[in-house]
N, C-alpha and C positions, 0 to 999 in steps of 0.2 A: 656517535650520532644519537641525538635525543629521541626518545620514544615518541612516536606520533600519536596524538589523541584522536579518537574517533569523532567524526563529524556527523552532525544531524542536518540532512538535506530535505527540503520540502519542495515537491513539485505540485503546483496547484494551478487553477485557472479554468476557463471554460473551453479552451482549445484542445485539439487532439494532440496526444503525444506524451502525456504524463507517465503512464505505465511504460511506454516505449522507451522513454528516457531512463527510467529505472532499470529496464531490461538491458539497456546499453551499459549501464554501470555494472550490472551483474555479470555481463559477458566480460567486461574489462577486468573485474575483480577475480573471476574464475580463471581467466587467462594468466593472472599473476599468482595463482595457487591459493587464493583466499577461499575460506569457507563461506558460502553464501546461502541464505534462505530467504524465500519470498513467501509471504502470507498474504492472501487476497481476501479482503473482508466482505466483499459484495458478491464476487463471482462464485458460481456454484460448481461443485465437483460433478454435477450431472451433465455438464457441457464440456466440450474440448476447446482449448484456446491455443493458438499457434505459439505464443510465448512459452506456455507450459511445455509443449512438445520440444521446442528448441532448448530451453534452459535445462530440462532434465537430461538431454543428450550431453550437455556440458558438465553434468554432475551437480547442478544447482537444485536444491530441494525447493519444490513449489507445492503449496497447499492451498486449495480453495476452501475457505471457511464459511462462505456466505451461502445464500439460497437464491440469489438473483436480485433483480431490481425490486425496489420496495413495493411496487404496485402488482407484483406477480404472486405474492404470498400474503398471509395475514400478518398484522403487526406482531402478534405473539410469536409466530414462527421466526420472524426476523429478530425479535428480542432474544429468543432462545439461541439462535445462531451467534449473535453477538456475545451473549453470556458465555457460550462455550469457546468462542474465538479468542477473547482477550487473554485468558491464562496461557494459551499457546504462544501469544506474542510475548508475554512476560518471560516465558521459558526460553524463547529464542534469543532474548536480549541478555541471557545469563553468561555470555562469554563463549559459548560453544561455536559461535559464528563470528566471522570478522565483519560481515556485511549482512544486515537484516533489512529487508524491504517490507514495509507495511503498506501494501497496495490498497488503495481505496479507503484507508482509515479515515482520511479527511471526510469522504462522503458519509461514512458511517457516523462520525461525530456530528455531522451537520443535519442528520435526520430530524425533522421537526413535525412530521405527520403522526408520530406516536412517541411516547416517552422512551428514552434510551439511557438517561443519566444513571439509573440504578443498575444497569447491566454493563455499561461502558462509561464509567464516570470520568469526566475530563480531568479532574485532579489526579486520579490514579494513572491515567494515560501520561499526563505530563510528568508525574513523578517517575514512572518507569523509563520514559525517554531521557529525562535529565540525569537520572541516577544509574543509568546503565554502566557497565564496566567501561573504563576510559578508552580502551582500544577499539570498541565496537562502533562501526559506522552504521547509522540508521537512516533509511530513506522513507519518507512518509508521502504518499501520493494521494491525489484525488481533488476534486473540486471543493470549493468553499472551505479552505483551510481556516481553522479557528485562529483568531488573532494571537492567542496565547501559544499556540503551536508555532506560529511564525516567529514570535518573539524569542522562543527557546532555540530556534534553528540557527545554524551557522550559515546556511545558504537557503534562500527562497527563490525559486524560479516560477514565474507565472507564464503559462502558455495560453495565448489568446488566439481565437480563430478570426482571421480577417475575411475568409470566405470558406464555405464548407458545402459539399455536395448534399449533405442532409437537408439543407434549405431548399434544394430542388426536388426533394422527395426520394432521393436515392438512399436505400437502406444500407446497413452495415455490410461491408464486403469481406468475405472470407480471405484471410491472409493479410488484410489491411487493418481491420478492426478487431478481428478475433482469430 
């Protein structure tokens, strides 16, 4: 049997379920004995998330590298978090894991309210994704996936909301959104 090459999957769009889809893949991979790591680029370790609790019970490594939504901290605080986060992603792609989930990386790359290209250069990101070891599967999630990221992917799924209770003023629900 020929060795299977790692796939690059992108989950993007404005609908709910991008991270949840990646979590489903993590569960499936962990169930098959694969080594899985999820790095979250926006979520902060100062909060708890249901997916983190569940995945850790399954032996999946999950690390929050962000500091929350861009409007909750200063641009320099976000820039420093991204500067520290990217080397951890590169390290995770070194072949130690079979599946690497870069959750909300698309969101991070799409930040336009302050400069990020010097701390999270798109060319470096693309190079690391494209040149990862051939057996490593990588999932990149988040809104506003860059066209170059989508072009490099083997699969791009777009999640769109047809209807959402946020539009009725209902806030995020514990166990559903976090």
